[in-house]
Residue, then its C-alpha position, 0 to 999 in steps of 0.5 A: m499499500s503507497p504512503l499517498f493512498l494510505v493518507l487519502l484513505i486515512i482522510a475519507f475514514t476520518a472525515a466520515t467518522t464522528s464518534t469515538a473509537p479508540l483501540p482494544t489498547t487505548q482509552t480515550l479520556d475526558l473530564d469525567d474518566a478517572r484512573g487510579h495510580g497502579h504502583g502505589y506511588d499515591q503516599q509518595l506523590k507530592s504536589r505544589t501550587f505557584l504563581s507566575p510573576a504578575f502580567t497586566l492587561r488592559p481591554g484589548s491588550v495583549s501579554n505575551k511574555w518569557y520568564a526565566d527561572i521560575a518556582f519549580p520543583r527542583g532536585h532528580v524528580a519525575l514530573k506526573s502532571f502539571n496545571g495552570e490557569v489564568v487568575d486575578v489578584r485575588g486568586a479568582p479564575v478568570p474566564l476567558h471570554e475576559t482574558y483569552l489564554h492563547h497558550w502556556l509553555v513550560e520548558p528547562y534549560y541551562a544556566a551558568s552556575g552562579g550566572g545572572g541567567g543572561q540570554e547569553n549565558i542559556i543553553p535551550r533544552a528542548n523535548s525529543g522532537v520532531c520540530k526543530g530550531g526552537a519551535l514547538g520544544q516545550y514540556f508541557g503547554l496548553g491553551s484555552e483548554t488548559r483546565r479541563t485537559a488531563t495531563w496525568v502521566p500514567d504509572p509507572y512512567g515520568i518526565e525525568i528532569g533534575d539528574p545531576a549528570a545532565p548539565p554542562e560542567g558549570y551550568e545547571e537546570r531551570w526552568s522557563l515559562t511563556v504566557h500568551a494572553i489576551d484581553t478581550r473585553g469590549a472587543v469589537d470581534r472578540l473571536g477575530c481577536t483570539e485568532c490574532r486577526c491581522v486586520l483588528y491589530n495595530v501592527t503592519v504586515d510585511e508585504d513580503d508575508d503572501g497573504y498572511a491574515g492573522g496568527l501569531r505574528c500579529c498578536y504579539d507582546q503589547a499588540r492590541c486588538a480593537v475595542e468598542e467606544g468606551f473601552a479604550d481607557g477601560e481598567t487595568r487588571e494584574l493577572f497571573l497564571r497559577y499552575t500546580v505540578m505534582w511529581l515523585d521523587w526519582s528515588d522513591a519509585a521505580v519510574v520508566p522515563v518517557r521521551i516528549y515528542i510534540l507533532d505538527v500537522t503543518d509539517r509538510a517536510m516528508l510528503e515534499g521530500k525534504s530531510e528536515p521538519e519544517c514545523k510552521v506551528e500554526y495555518t489558516v482554515e478558510a471559508c468553505s465555498s457555496e457549493n460544499r456549503a449547500r452539501n453541508e461539507c464545510v470541514d477543512v482536514k489537513v494531513t501530515q506524515e511525520v517520523l519519531p527517531r526512536g520507537g516505544d510505547v505511546v503512554y499518553a498522547v492528547g491533541h492542541q485545536h482552537t476554536g472551529g477545531l472538531g478532533t485530531s487523530l494520530h495514525g501509525e504508518d498501516g493506518r492503525l488509530l493510535c489516538r483520537s483527540t476530541p474539543a470539548y466546548g463550553d456552553g456556559e459563562e463561568a470559568g471553565n464553561e465559556a460557550g463556544y471556547v474549547v475549554g477541553m480535549s480528550a487525552c489517551y491512555p493505553e488500556p491496562g496490560g496493553a500497548a500502543r506501540v511505534r517502530g523506530g522510524e516509523a512514520l506517523t500520520v496526523v489529521s486535523n478537522y476544522s469547521s470551515e463555516r468561516q475562515h478561522t487564523g491562527v489555528m493549530g493541530h498539534f499531537y502531544i504525545l509521552v514514548a517510553d523506550e522499549q528497552e525501559q519497561l518495567p515488569a507488569p505489577e501483580k494488580q494493576q489499577l488505573p492511575s488518577l487524573c487531576f486537573s486545576f478546575p475548579v481548584s486544583w485537585c486529583v481524583p483519588a485511585w480508589l474511585s477507578l475500582y469500579q472499572q476492574 
């Protein structure tokens, strides 16, 4: 079967399928699913909540700042989850229709020991790929869906950090945080502001941008989106990203390390015969034609293939989409479904349930005793579906996956339970392990 025929087959299958149908070895989870820890790590699990440095916003304004040396767990540990949300000075969650959380990114780096932390003393430390050149190198990162997306790394796995032997001599590990937020109070076009549509911002797009309609290049730090009369001098607010990290000390349990890969549907290098990835991060969905609209076929389907440099077991996977997203899926080289991740849309006013916004993405975990295995060098197919009832700018179609190397597997425990899920909505919390017993 040729790769082109396989891609076309997957497109047809995905466009025609609307229900979640995971593999026998994969579970697709959303906010209401619960999993127990499984390896008796409950008593060793540690958790702490931090606040980012403050950032200020007024109606229409944008803050997109990078913070170095943030508060973060220190020492040799295994990260188990990271959840975040925007809060005000009182600690109250801020809804997306007031402050849109475009994204937050957390990434480690090496800094000169005892140095001042200037850029000249920093060595970036990105994830395992597949993008290059600093694109999508984060260890954790979400957007508007952050409150209702499970980030729990299932037992016995963990993201290893703080290995004292890892930094180059004279350097130490530190952590950075990027928070990109847009204040949409009084916006003339709230969706257009969140999609960073260039005509709404006080920016100039270069003539050589080839029709660039919107995205990250138009909603950079201190840019401003158009607001209604009376909001131009509106209230300035001080906000924070409140984030909760859960981890295990590396010495406390037999943890299997995982590698982080982020796949990007805009990377067409493999399909075009190029040797290096070309992750563009975002793209534009054009409005469908009148003919397609009449046939009720306003769905934009984008497909690509990317290669994992190392094989192993996929132990967690989740997609990332923006407003208009209908779901994204990840397939093996033979067309097998590895994960389907579907956005949840809010239908209220309160934080975590904002009407019309993507407030969660379903995540995929392996079934107990099963595995979604991929080979080193295997070409994985990413499919991203969006509604094209109208134009959407600056959209994304990413897949974040955690892969355990084949040689890193532990023997199965005598009795395996399902690991718990952790969320930051309405407050930071985890489902206790015993609640999953009914599933067995």
